[in-house]
PyMOL Python script that loads the backbone (N, CA, C, O; Angstrom):
from pymol import cmd

cmd.read_pdbstr("""\
ATOM      1  N   MET A   1     -10.485 -13.023   8.183  1.00  0.00           N
ATOM      2  CA  MET A   1      -9.128 -12.694   7.803  1.00  0.00           C
ATOM      3  C   MET A   1      -8.526 -11.829   8.909  1.00  0.00           C
ATOM      4  O   MET A   1      -9.145 -10.869   9.368  1.00  0.00           O
ATOM      5  N   SER A   2      -7.314 -12.182   9.328  1.00  0.00           N
ATOM      6  CA  SER A   2      -6.656 -11.453  10.406  1.00  0.00           C
ATOM      7  C   SER A   2      -6.041 -10.149   9.893  1.00  0.00           C
ATOM      8  O   SER A   2      -5.905  -9.941   8.687  1.00  0.00           O
ATOM      9  N   THR A   3      -5.683  -9.298  10.812  1.00  0.00           N
ATOM     10  CA  THR A   3      -5.020  -8.035  10.464  1.00  0.00           C
ATOM     11  C   THR A   3      -3.699  -8.299   9.749  1.00  0.00           C
ATOM     12  O   THR A   3      -3.351  -7.589   8.806  1.00  0.00           O
ATOM     13  N   LEU A   4      -2.965  -9.313  10.190  1.00  0.00           N
ATOM     14  CA  LEU A   4      -1.691  -9.642   9.540  1.00  0.00           C
ATOM     15  C   LEU A   4      -1.910 -10.084   8.097  1.00  0.00           C
ATOM     16  O   LEU A   4      -1.143  -9.718   7.206  1.00  0.00           O
ATOM     17  N   GLN A   5      -2.949 -10.865   7.871  1.00  0.00           N
ATOM     18  CA  GLN A   5      -3.258 -11.311   6.511  1.00  0.00           C
ATOM     19  C   GLN A   5      -3.661 -10.126   5.632  1.00  0.00           C
ATOM     20  O   GLN A   5      -3.273 -10.061   4.465  1.00  0.00           O
ATOM     21  N   ILE A   6      -4.423  -9.206   6.177  1.00  0.00           N
ATOM     22  CA  ILE A   6      -4.826  -8.019   5.432  1.00  0.00           C
ATOM     23  C   ILE A   6      -3.601  -7.175   5.072  1.00  0.00           C
ATOM     24  O   ILE A   6      -3.493  -6.683   3.949  1.00  0.00           O
ATOM     25  N   ARG A   7      -2.685  -7.010   6.019  1.00  0.00           N
ATOM     26  CA  ARG A   7      -1.467  -6.224   5.762  1.00  0.00           C
ATOM     27  C   ARG A   7      -0.605  -6.873   4.691  1.00  0.00           C
ATOM     28  O   ARG A   7      -0.066  -6.186   3.823  1.00  0.00           O
ATOM     29  N   LEU A   8      -0.472  -8.198   4.750  1.00  0.00           N
ATOM     30  CA  LEU A   8       0.306  -8.906   3.737  1.00  0.00           C
ATOM     31  C   LEU A   8      -0.366  -8.787   2.373  1.00  0.00           C
ATOM     32  O   LEU A   8       0.298  -8.551   1.364  1.00  0.00           O
ATOM     33  N   LYS A   9      -1.664  -8.950   2.352  1.00  0.00           N
ATOM     34  CA  LYS A   9      -2.408  -8.837   1.094  1.00  0.00           C
ATOM     35  C   LYS A   9      -2.224  -7.441   0.494  1.00  0.00           C
ATOM     36  O   LYS A   9      -2.072  -7.310  -0.720  1.00  0.00           O
ATOM     37  N   ASN A  10      -2.236  -6.420   1.314  1.00  0.00           N
ATOM     38  CA  ASN A  10      -2.042  -5.052   0.843  1.00  0.00           C
ATOM     39  C   ASN A  10      -0.657  -4.885   0.211  1.00  0.00           C
ATOM     40  O   ASN A  10      -0.527  -4.240  -0.829  1.00  0.00           O
ATOM     41  N   CYS A  11       0.372  -5.457   0.827  1.00  0.00           N
ATOM     42  CA  CYS A  11       1.731  -5.383   0.272  1.00  0.00           C
ATOM     43  C   CYS A  11       1.792  -6.021  -1.113  1.00  0.00           C
ATOM     44  O   CYS A  11       2.319  -5.435  -2.058  1.00  0.00           O
ATOM     45  N   ILE A  12       1.251  -7.211  -1.215  1.00  0.00           N
ATOM     46  CA  ILE A  12       1.309  -7.939  -2.484  1.00  0.00           C
ATOM     47  C   ILE A  12       0.504  -7.218  -3.557  1.00  0.00           C
ATOM     48  O   ILE A  12       0.964  -7.093  -4.692  1.00  0.00           O
ATOM     49  N   GLN A  13      -0.684  -6.744  -3.216  1.00  0.00           N
ATOM     50  CA  GLN A  13      -1.497  -6.035  -4.189  1.00  0.00           C
ATOM     51  C   GLN A  13      -0.821  -4.747  -4.654  1.00  0.00           C
ATOM     52  O   GLN A  13      -0.911  -4.385  -5.828  1.00  0.00           O
ATOM     53  N   THR A  14      -0.153  -4.066  -3.748  1.00  0.00           N
ATOM     54  CA  THR A  14       0.554  -2.837  -4.101  1.00  0.00           C
ATOM     55  C   THR A  14       1.646  -3.122  -5.120  1.00  0.00           C
ATOM     56  O   THR A  14       1.798  -2.386  -6.095  1.00  0.00           O
ATOM     57  N   ILE A  15       2.402  -4.181  -4.899  1.00  0.00           N
ATOM     58  CA  ILE A  15       3.461  -4.548  -5.840  1.00  0.00           C
ATOM     59  C   ILE A  15       2.865  -4.973  -7.182  1.00  0.00           C
ATOM     60  O   ILE A  15       3.378  -4.602  -8.238  1.00  0.00           O
ATOM     61  N   LEU A  16       1.794  -5.745  -7.138  1.00  0.00           N
ATOM     62  CA  LEU A  16       1.181  -6.229  -8.377  1.00  0.00           C
ATOM     63  C   LEU A  16       0.597  -5.100  -9.221  1.00  0.00           C
ATOM     64  O   LEU A  16       0.440  -5.251 -10.432  1.00  0.00           O
ATOM     65  N   GLU A  17       0.275  -3.976  -8.594  1.00  0.00           N
ATOM     66  CA  GLU A  17      -0.226  -2.827  -9.350  1.00  0.00           C
ATOM     67  C   GLU A  17       0.816  -2.313 -10.354  1.00  0.00           C
ATOM     68  O   GLU A  17       0.465  -1.669 -11.342  1.00  0.00           O
ATOM     69  N   PHE A  18       2.070  -2.594 -10.101  1.00  0.00           N
ATOM     70  CA  PHE A  18       3.143  -2.123 -10.972  1.00  0.00           C
ATOM     71  C   PHE A  18       3.450  -3.089 -12.120  1.00  0.00           C
ATOM     72  O   PHE A  18       4.268  -2.782 -12.986  1.00  0.00           O
ATOM     73  N   GLU A  19       2.806  -4.239 -12.127  1.00  0.00           N
ATOM     74  CA  GLU A  19       3.092  -5.224 -13.172  1.00  0.00           C
ATOM     75  C   GLU A  19       2.912  -4.668 -14.588  1.00  0.00           C
ATOM     76  O   GLU A  19       3.796  -4.867 -15.421  1.00  0.00           O
ATOM     77  N   PRO A  20       1.804  -3.981 -14.897  1.00  0.00           N
ATOM     78  CA  PRO A  20       1.668  -3.465 -16.270  1.00  0.00           C
ATOM     79  C   PRO A  20       2.788  -2.492 -16.653  1.00  0.00           C
ATOM     80  O   PRO A  20       3.275  -2.521 -17.784  1.00  0.00           O
ATOM     81  N   ASP A  21       3.191  -1.642 -15.726  1.00  0.00           N
ATOM     82  CA  ASP A  21       4.266  -0.691 -16.013  1.00  0.00           C
ATOM     83  C   ASP A  21       5.592  -1.403 -16.245  1.00  0.00           C
ATOM     84  O   ASP A  21       6.339  -1.051 -17.158  1.00  0.00           O
ATOM     85  N   LEU A  22       5.880  -2.393 -15.426  1.00  0.00           N
ATOM     86  CA  LEU A  22       7.146  -3.104 -15.558  1.00  0.00           C
ATOM     87  C   LEU A  22       7.145  -4.020 -16.778  1.00  0.00           C
ATOM     88  O   LEU A  22       8.200  -4.271 -17.360  1.00  0.00           O
ATOM     89  N   ARG A  23       5.993  -4.513 -17.166  1.00  0.00           N
ATOM     90  CA  ARG A  23       5.908  -5.352 -18.373  1.00  0.00           C
ATOM     91  C   ARG A  23       6.209  -4.530 -19.632  1.00  0.00           C
ATOM     92  O   ARG A  23       6.731  -5.050 -20.618  1.00  0.00           O
ATOM     93  N   SER A  24       5.876  -3.258 -19.578  1.00  0.00           N
ATOM     94  CA  SER A  24       6.082  -2.416 -20.759  1.00  0.00           C
ATOM     95  C   SER A  24       7.538  -1.974 -20.900  1.00  0.00           C
ATOM     96  O   SER A  24       7.914  -1.391 -21.917  1.00  0.00           O
ATOM     97  N   GLU A  25       8.337  -2.244 -19.907  1.00  0.00           N
ATOM     98  CA  GLU A  25       9.741  -1.858 -19.948  1.00  0.00           C
ATOM     99  C   GLU A  25      10.608  -3.108 -20.102  1.00  0.00           C
ATOM    100  O   GLU A  25      10.095  -4.218 -20.244  1.00  0.00           O
ATOM    101  N   ILE A  26      11.900  -2.917 -20.071  1.00  0.00           N
ATOM    102  CA  ILE A  26      12.835  -4.026 -20.245  1.00  0.00           C
ATOM    103  C   ILE A  26      12.832  -5.001 -19.071  1.00  0.00           C
ATOM    104  O   ILE A  26      13.467  -6.054 -19.142  1.00  0.00           O
ATOM    105  N   TRP A  27      12.133  -4.666 -18.005  1.00  0.00           N
ATOM    106  CA  TRP A  27      12.119  -5.498 -16.801  1.00  0.00           C
ATOM    107  C   TRP A  27      11.253  -6.728 -16.943  1.00  0.00           C
ATOM    108  O   TRP A  27      11.321  -7.624 -16.102  1.00  0.00           O
ATOM    109  N   ASN A  28      10.447  -6.799 -17.973  1.00  0.00           N
ATOM    110  CA  ASN A  28       9.456  -7.860 -18.102  1.00  0.00           C
ATOM    111  C   ASN A  28      10.035  -9.253 -17.864  1.00  0.00           C
ATOM    112  O   ASN A  28       9.510 -10.000 -17.038  1.00  0.00           O
ATOM    113  N   HIS A  29      11.082  -9.609 -18.554  1.00  0.00           N
ATOM    114  CA  HIS A  29      11.607 -10.971 -18.415  1.00  0.00           C
ATOM    115  C   HIS A  29      12.293 -11.195 -17.073  1.00  0.00           C
ATOM    116  O   HIS A  29      12.499 -12.341 -16.674  1.00  0.00           O
ATOM    117  N   HIS A  30      12.648 -10.133 -16.375  1.00  0.00           N
ATOM    118  CA  HIS A  30      13.288 -10.276 -15.066  1.00  0.00           C
ATOM    119  C   HIS A  30      12.284 -10.576 -13.954  1.00  0.00           C
ATOM    120  O   HIS A  30      12.615 -11.267 -12.990  1.00  0.00           O
ATOM    121  N   PHE A  31      11.072 -10.064 -14.081  1.00  0.00           N
ATOM    122  CA  PHE A  31      10.117 -10.161 -12.986  1.00  0.00           C
ATOM    123  C   PHE A  31       8.892 -11.014 -13.277  1.00  0.00           C
ATOM    124  O   PHE A  31       8.046 -11.168 -12.396  1.00  0.00           O
ATOM    125  N   SER A  32       8.763 -11.565 -14.455  1.00  0.00           N
ATOM    126  CA  SER A  32       7.535 -12.283 -14.789  1.00  0.00           C
ATOM    127  C   SER A  32       7.282 -13.461 -13.846  1.00  0.00           C
ATOM    128  O   SER A  32       6.148 -13.674 -13.415  1.00  0.00           O
ATOM    129  N   GLN A  33       8.317 -14.220 -13.527  1.00  0.00           N
ATOM    130  CA  GLN A  33       8.158 -15.370 -12.625  1.00  0.00           C
ATOM    131  C   GLN A  33       7.787 -14.904 -11.210  1.00  0.00           C
ATOM    132  O   GLN A  33       6.974 -15.542 -10.541  1.00  0.00           O
ATOM    133  N   GLU A  34       8.374 -13.810 -10.764  1.00  0.00           N
ATOM    134  CA  GLU A  34       8.072 -13.289  -9.431  1.00  0.00           C
ATOM    135  C   GLU A  34       6.629 -12.808  -9.334  1.00  0.00           C
ATOM    136  O   GLU A  34       5.970 -13.016  -8.315  1.00  0.00           O
ATOM    137  N   PHE A  35       6.138 -12.163 -10.393  1.00  0.00           N
ATOM    138  CA  PHE A  35       4.746 -11.731 -10.384  1.00  0.00           C
ATOM    139  C   PHE A  35       3.803 -12.932 -10.325  1.00  0.00           C
ATOM    140  O   PHE A  35       2.775 -12.878  -9.649  1.00  0.00           O
ATOM    141  N   LEU A  36       4.137 -13.998 -11.017  1.00  0.00           N
ATOM    142  CA  LEU A  36       3.319 -15.209 -10.946  1.00  0.00           C
ATOM    143  C   LEU A  36       3.300 -15.785  -9.530  1.00  0.00           C
ATOM    144  O   LEU A  36       2.255 -16.217  -9.042  1.00  0.00           O
ATOM    145  N   MET A  37       4.450 -15.787  -8.882  1.00  0.00           N
ATOM    146  CA  MET A  37       4.517 -16.289  -7.507  1.00  0.00           C
ATOM    147  C   MET A  37       3.695 -15.411  -6.567  1.00  0.00           C
ATOM    148  O   MET A  37       2.984 -15.925  -5.703  1.00  0.00           O
ATOM    149  N   LEU A  38       3.786 -14.094  -6.731  1.00  0.00           N
ATOM    150  CA  LEU A  38       3.007 -13.197  -5.875  1.00  0.00           C
ATOM    151  C   LEU A  38       1.504 -13.419  -6.062  1.00  0.00           C
ATOM    152  O   LEU A  38       0.749 -13.410  -5.090  1.00  0.00           O
ATOM    153  N   LYS A  39       1.078 -13.617  -7.295  1.00  0.00           N
ATOM    154  CA  LYS A  39      -0.335 -13.882  -7.553  1.00  0.00           C
ATOM    155  C   LYS A  39      -0.770 -15.186  -6.889  1.00  0.00           C
ATOM    156  O   LYS A  39      -1.882 -15.280  -6.368  1.00  0.00           O
ATOM    157  N   ASN A  40       0.095 -16.177  -6.908  1.00  0.00           N
ATOM    158  CA  ASN A  40      -0.208 -17.447  -6.254  1.00  0.00           C
ATOM    159  C   ASN A  40      -0.319 -17.264  -4.742  1.00  0.00           C
ATOM    160  O   ASN A  40      -1.256 -17.767  -4.121  1.00  0.00           O
ATOM    161  N   TYR A  41       0.640 -16.542  -4.145  1.00  0.00           N
ATOM    162  CA  TYR A  41       0.579 -16.277  -2.703  1.00  0.00           C
ATOM    163  C   TYR A  41      -0.692 -15.525  -2.338  1.00  0.00           C
ATOM    164  O   TYR A  41      -1.306 -15.800  -1.307  1.00  0.00           O
ATOM    165  N   LEU A  42      -1.084 -14.586  -3.173  1.00  0.00           N
ATOM    166  CA  LEU A  42      -2.265 -13.780  -2.908  1.00  0.00           C
ATOM    167  C   LEU A  42      -3.511 -14.658  -2.777  1.00  0.00           C
ATOM    168  O   LEU A  42      -4.397 -14.360  -1.975  1.00  0.00           O
ATOM    169  N   GLN A  43      -3.581 -15.718  -3.547  1.00  0.00           N
ATOM    170  CA  GLN A  43      -4.730 -16.624  -3.501  1.00  0.00           C
ATOM    171  C   GLN A  43      -4.754 -17.478  -2.231  1.00  0.00           C
ATOM    172  O   GLN A  43      -5.798 -18.022  -1.870  1.00  0.00           O
ATOM    173  N   HIS A  44      -3.610 -17.596  -1.554  1.00  0.00           N
ATOM    174  CA  HIS A  44      -3.521 -18.479  -0.396  1.00  0.00           C
ATOM    175  C   HIS A  44      -3.326 -17.758   0.934  1.00  0.00           C
ATOM    176  O   HIS A  44      -3.090 -18.403   1.956  1.00  0.00           O
ATOM    177  N   ILE A  45      -3.419 -16.459   0.934  1.00  0.00           N
ATOM    178  CA  ILE A  45      -3.187 -15.699   2.168  1.00  0.00           C
ATOM    179  C   ILE A  45      -4.156 -16.094   3.271  1.00  0.00           C
ATOM    180  O   ILE A  45      -3.770 -16.159   4.438  1.00  0.00           O
ATOM    181  N   ASP A  46      -5.391 -16.354   2.923  1.00  0.00           N
ATOM    182  CA  ASP A  46      -6.399 -16.692   3.936  1.00  0.00           C
ATOM    183  C   ASP A  46      -6.022 -17.905   4.775  1.00  0.00           C
ATOM    184  O   ASP A  46      -6.437 -18.010   5.929  1.00  0.00           O
ATOM    185  N   SER A  47      -5.247 -18.813   4.214  1.00  0.00           N
ATOM    186  CA  SER A  47      -4.875 -20.026   4.947  1.00  0.00           C
ATOM    187  C   SER A  47      -3.487 -19.946   5.581  1.00  0.00           C
ATOM    188  O   SER A  47      -3.033 -20.908   6.201  1.00  0.00           O
ATOM    189  N   MET A  48      -2.820 -18.821   5.431  1.00  0.00           N
ATOM    190  CA  MET A  48      -1.462 -18.681   5.978  1.00  0.00           C
ATOM    191  C   MET A  48      -1.499 -18.280   7.446  1.00  0.00           C
ATOM    192  O   MET A  48      -2.333 -17.482   7.874  1.00  0.00           O
ATOM    193  N   GLU A  49      -0.576 -18.852   8.200  1.00  0.00           N
ATOM    194  CA  GLU A  49      -0.379 -18.433   9.583  1.00  0.00           C
ATOM    195  C   GLU A  49       0.803 -17.483   9.583  1.00  0.00           C
ATOM    196  O   GLU A  49       1.912 -17.849   9.191  1.00  0.00           O
ATOM    197  N   LEU A  50       0.556 -16.263  10.026  1.00  0.00           N
ATOM    198  CA  LEU A  50       1.576 -15.220   9.945  1.00  0.00           C
ATOM    199  C   LEU A  50       1.940 -14.719  11.334  1.00  0.00           C
ATOM    200  O   LEU A  50       1.153 -14.819  12.275  1.00  0.00           O
ATOM    201  N   VAL A  51       3.143 -14.178  11.442  1.00  0.00           N
ATOM    202  CA  VAL A  51       3.576 -13.533  12.682  1.00  0.00           C
ATOM    203  C   VAL A  51       3.962 -12.096  12.364  1.00  0.00           C
ATOM    204  O   VAL A  51       4.352 -11.773  11.241  1.00  0.00           O
ATOM    205  N   GLU A  52       3.848 -11.257  13.355  1.00  0.00           N
ATOM    206  CA  GLU A  52       4.087  -9.819  13.200  1.00  0.00           C
ATOM    207  C   GLU A  52       5.440  -9.504  12.579  1.00  0.00           C
ATOM    208  O   GLU A  52       5.526  -8.677  11.671  1.00  0.00           O
ATOM    209  N   ASP A  53       6.492 -10.151  13.053  1.00  0.00           N
ATOM    210  CA  ASP A  53       7.837  -9.857  12.549  1.00  0.00           C
ATOM    211  C   ASP A  53       7.961 -10.130  11.053  1.00  0.00           C
ATOM    212  O   ASP A  53       8.593  -9.352  10.338  1.00  0.00           O
ATOM    213  N   ASP A  54       7.379 -11.204  10.576  1.00  0.00           N
ATOM    214  CA  ASP A  54       7.443 -11.531   9.145  1.00  0.00           C
ATOM    215  C   ASP A  54       6.697 -10.494   8.314  1.00  0.00           C
ATOM    216  O   ASP A  54       7.186 -10.055   7.273  1.00  0.00           O
ATOM    217  N   VAL A  55       5.516 -10.107   8.775  1.00  0.00           N
ATOM    218  CA  VAL A  55       4.727  -9.123   8.032  1.00  0.00           C
ATOM    219  C   VAL A  55       5.443  -7.777   8.029  1.00  0.00           C
ATOM    220  O   VAL A  55       5.455  -7.087   7.010  1.00  0.00           O
ATOM    221  N   GLN A  56       6.041  -7.396   9.157  1.00  0.00           N
ATOM    222  CA  GLN A  56       6.798  -6.142   9.203  1.00  0.00           C
ATOM    223  C   GLN A  56       7.964  -6.162   8.220  1.00  0.00           C
ATOM    224  O   GLN A  56       8.219  -5.163   7.547  1.00  0.00           O
ATOM    225  N   ARG A  57       8.670  -7.279   8.129  1.00  0.00           N
ATOM    226  CA  ARG A  57       9.779  -7.393   7.174  1.00  0.00           C
ATOM    227  C   ARG A  57       9.283  -7.242   5.739  1.00  0.00           C
ATOM    228  O   ARG A  57       9.929  -6.591   4.917  1.00  0.00           O
ATOM    229  N   LEU A  58       8.138  -7.844   5.445  1.00  0.00           N
ATOM    230  CA  LEU A  58       7.566  -7.729   4.102  1.00  0.00           C
ATOM    231  C   LEU A  58       7.086  -6.312   3.810  1.00  0.00           C
ATOM    232  O   LEU A  58       7.194  -5.839   2.678  1.00  0.00           O
ATOM    233  N   GLU A  59       6.561  -5.638   4.818  1.00  0.00           N
ATOM    234  CA  GLU A  59       6.154  -4.241   4.634  1.00  0.00           C
ATOM    235  C   GLU A  59       7.371  -3.353   4.358  1.00  0.00           C
ATOM    236  O   GLU A  59       7.316  -2.463   3.510  1.00  0.00           O
ATOM    237  N   ILE A  60       8.451  -3.599   5.069  1.00  0.00           N
ATOM    238  CA  ILE A  60       9.689  -2.836   4.839  1.00  0.00           C
ATOM    239  C   ILE A  60      10.244  -3.126   3.456  1.00  0.00           C
ATOM    240  O   ILE A  60      10.687  -2.215   2.757  1.00  0.00           O
ATOM    241  N   ALA A  61      10.220  -4.398   3.056  1.00  0.00           N
ATOM    242  CA  ALA A  61      10.707  -4.764   1.724  1.00  0.00           C
ATOM    243  C   ALA A  61       9.848  -4.118   0.639  1.00  0.00           C
ATOM    244  O   ALA A  61      10.374  -3.661  -0.375  1.00  0.00           O
ATOM    245  N   THR A  62       8.537  -4.077   0.843  1.00  0.00           N
ATOM    246  CA  THR A  62       7.639  -3.434  -0.112  1.00  0.00           C
ATOM    247  C   THR A  62       7.936  -1.949  -0.193  1.00  0.00           C
ATOM    248  O   THR A  62       7.983  -1.378  -1.283  1.00  0.00           O
ATOM    249  N   ASP A  63       8.136  -1.326   0.950  1.00  0.00           N
ATOM    250  CA  ASP A  63       8.465   0.110   0.971  1.00  0.00           C
ATOM    251  C   ASP A  63       9.784   0.374   0.246  1.00  0.00           C
ATOM    252  O   ASP A  63       9.903   1.350  -0.495  1.00  0.00           O
ATOM    253  N   ASN A  64      10.766  -0.490   0.457  1.00  0.00           N
ATOM    254  CA  ASN A  64      12.056  -0.335  -0.228  1.00  0.00           C
ATOM    255  C   ASN A  64      11.900  -0.489  -1.740  1.00  0.00           C
ATOM    256  O   ASN A  64      12.502   0.259  -2.510  1.00  0.00           O
ATOM    257  N   PHE A  65      11.097  -1.455  -2.157  1.00  0.00           N
ATOM    258  CA  PHE A  65      10.833  -1.666  -3.573  1.00  0.00           C
ATOM    259  C   PHE A  65      10.192  -0.427  -4.191  1.00  0.00           C
ATOM    260  O   PHE A  65      10.591   0.020  -5.267  1.00  0.00           O
ATOM    261  N   LEU A  66       9.193   0.122  -3.499  1.00  0.00           N
ATOM    262  CA  LEU A  66       8.520   1.316  -4.000  1.00  0.00           C
ATOM    263  C   LEU A  66       9.468   2.512  -4.041  1.00  0.00           C
ATOM    264  O   LEU A  66       9.406   3.324  -4.964  1.00  0.00           O
ATOM    265  N   SER A  67      10.334   2.618  -3.055  1.00  0.00           N
ATOM    266  CA  SER A  67      11.328   3.705  -3.044  1.00  0.00           C
ATOM    267  C   SER A  67      12.271   3.593  -4.232  1.00  0.00           C
ATOM    268  O   SER A  67      12.605   4.596  -4.862  1.00  0.00           O
ATOM    269  N   GLU A  68      12.694   2.385  -4.533  1.00  0.00           N
ATOM    270  CA  GLU A  68      13.575   2.171  -5.688  1.00  0.00           C
ATOM    271  C   GLU A  68      12.872   2.539  -6.993  1.00  0.00           C
ATOM    272  O   GLU A  68      13.485   3.123  -7.886  1.00  0.00           O
ATOM    273  N   LEU A  69      11.599   2.201  -7.103  1.00  0.00           N
ATOM    274  CA  LEU A  69      10.838   2.564  -8.298  1.00  0.00           C
ATOM    275  C   LEU A  69      10.708   4.076  -8.415  1.00  0.00           C
ATOM    276  O   LEU A  69      10.813   4.627  -9.511  1.00  0.00           O
ATOM    277  N   ARG A  70      10.481   4.750  -7.291  1.00  0.00           N
ATOM    278  CA  ARG A  70      10.388   6.216  -7.309  1.00  0.00           C
ATOM    279  C   ARG A  70      11.710   6.830  -7.733  1.00  0.00           C
ATOM    280  O   ARG A  70      11.735   7.751  -8.550  1.00  0.00           O
ATOM    281  N   LEU A  71      12.806   6.329  -7.188  1.00  0.00           N
ATOM    282  CA  LEU A  71      14.130   6.842  -7.565  1.00  0.00           C
ATOM    283  C   LEU A  71      14.392   6.621  -9.041  1.00  0.00           C
ATOM    284  O   LEU A  71      14.922   7.497  -9.723  1.00  0.00           O
ATOM    285  N   SER A  72      14.029   5.470  -9.524  1.00  0.00           N
ATOM    286  CA  SER A  72      14.211   5.154 -10.938  1.00  0.00           C
ATOM    287  C   SER A  72      13.389   6.099 -11.805  1.00  0.00           C
ATOM    288  O   SER A  72      13.872   6.583 -12.829  1.00  0.00           O
ATOM    289  N   SER A  73      12.165   6.361 -11.406  1.00  0.00           N
ATOM    290  CA  SER A  73      11.302   7.275 -12.162  1.00  0.00           C
ATOM    291  C   SER A  73      11.861   8.684 -12.147  1.00  0.00           C
ATOM    292  O   SER A  73      11.821   9.379 -13.162  1.00  0.00           O
ATOM    293  N   ASN A  74      12.382   9.114 -11.008  1.00  0.00           N
ATOM    294  CA  ASN A  74      12.945  10.460 -10.904  1.00  0.00           C
ATOM    295  C   ASN A  74      14.176  10.609 -11.784  1.00  0.00           C
ATOM    296  O   ASN A  74      14.376  11.664 -12.387  1.00  0.00           O
ATOM    297  N   LYS A  75      14.995   9.583 -11.866  1.00  0.00           N
ATOM    298  CA  LYS A  75      16.202   9.639 -12.685  1.00  0.00           C
ATOM    299  C   LYS A  75      15.867   9.709 -14.163  1.00  0.00           C
ATOM    300  O   LYS A  75      16.592  10.321 -14.946  1.00  0.00           O
ATOM    301  N   GLU A  76      14.764   9.078 -14.539  1.00  0.00           N
ATOM    302  CA  GLU A  76      14.361   9.066 -15.939  1.00  0.00           C
ATOM    303  C   GLU A  76      13.497  10.264 -16.287  1.00  0.00           C
ATOM    304  O   GLU A  76      13.120  10.442 -17.445  1.00  0.00           O
ATOM    305  N   GLY A  77      13.175  11.093 -15.289  1.00  0.00           N
ATOM    306  CA  GLY A  77      12.380  12.288 -15.535  1.00  0.00           C
ATOM    307  C   GLY A  77      10.918  12.016 -15.787  1.00  0.00           C
ATOM    308  O   GLY A  77      10.220  12.857 -16.355  1.00  0.00           O
ATOM    309  N   GLN A  78      10.439  10.852 -15.375  1.00  0.00           N
ATOM    310  CA  GLN A  78       9.032  10.517 -15.587  1.00  0.00           C
ATOM    311  C   GLN A  78       8.242  10.902 -14.347  1.00  0.00           C
ATOM    312  O   GLN A  78       8.702  10.683 -13.226  1.00  0.00           O
ATOM    313  N   PRO A  79       7.065  11.469 -14.536  1.00  0.00           N
ATOM    314  CA  PRO A  79       6.244  11.797 -13.375  1.00  0.00           C
ATOM    315  C   PRO A  79       5.680  10.541 -12.728  1.00  0.00           C
ATOM    316  O   PRO A  79       5.573   9.492 -13.363  1.00  0.00           O
ATOM    317  N   HIS A  80       5.329  10.661 -11.479  1.00  0.00           N
ATOM    318  CA  HIS A  80       4.687   9.549 -10.771  1.00  0.00           C
ATOM    319  C   HIS A  80       3.287   9.377 -11.314  1.00  0.00           C
ATOM    320  O   HIS A  80       2.558  10.356 -11.476  1.00  0.00           O
ATOM    321  N   LYS A  81       2.903   8.151 -11.596  1.00  0.00           N
ATOM    322  CA  LYS A  81       1.604   7.883 -12.199  1.00  0.00           C
ATOM    323  C   LYS A  81       0.565   7.467 -11.180  1.00  0.00           C
ATOM    324  O   LYS A  81      -0.629   7.540 -11.469  1.00  0.00           O
ATOM    325  N   ARG A  82       0.972   7.034 -10.003  1.00  0.00           N
ATOM    326  CA  ARG A  82       0.018   6.451  -9.061  1.00  0.00           C
ATOM    327  C   ARG A  82       0.102   7.123  -7.708  1.00  0.00           C
ATOM    328  O   ARG A  82       1.151   7.623  -7.301  1.00  0.00           O
ATOM    329  N   LEU A  83      -1.020   7.124  -7.027  1.00  0.00           N
ATOM    330  CA  LEU A  83      -1.085   7.547  -5.649  1.00  0.00           C
ATOM    331  C   LEU A  83      -1.086   6.278  -4.817  1.00  0.00           C
ATOM    332  O   LEU A  83      -2.006   5.468  -4.928  1.00  0.00           O
ATOM    333  N   LEU A  84      -0.071   6.091  -3.986  1.00  0.00           N
ATOM    334  CA  LEU A  84       0.056   4.860  -3.211  1.00  0.00           C
ATOM    335  C   LEU A  84      -0.551   5.046  -1.834  1.00  0.00           C
ATOM    336  O   LEU A  84      -0.596   6.154  -1.300  1.00  0.00           O
ATOM    337  N   GLN A  85      -1.012   3.953  -1.275  1.00  0.00           N
ATOM    338  CA  GLN A  85      -1.610   3.985   0.054  1.00  0.00           C
ATOM    339  C   GLN A  85      -0.545   4.087   1.109  1.00  0.00           C
ATOM    340  O   GLN A  85      -0.857   4.127   2.299  1.00  0.00           O
TER     341      GLN A  85
END
""", "prot")
cmd.dss("prot")
cmd.show_as("cartoon", "prot")
cmd.util.cbc("prot")
cmd.orient("prot")
């Protein structure tokens, strides 16, 4: 497995860690299909040919997603539940 594949896998796994939390909230029906797609991609990463620019864009998108979740948690007064890598 290449470094790019490992980085992509880390992004997807990080997002998937939030699935139980998002399922318990009103977001469930909004993201259920996306979580299924991410799980499917995760199974096929080993056969994907990746380039640095694409992986960097996905890392930035993952960081933005996590930032939005943190902002949402702060607005609702909920403490952070996870330590992220």
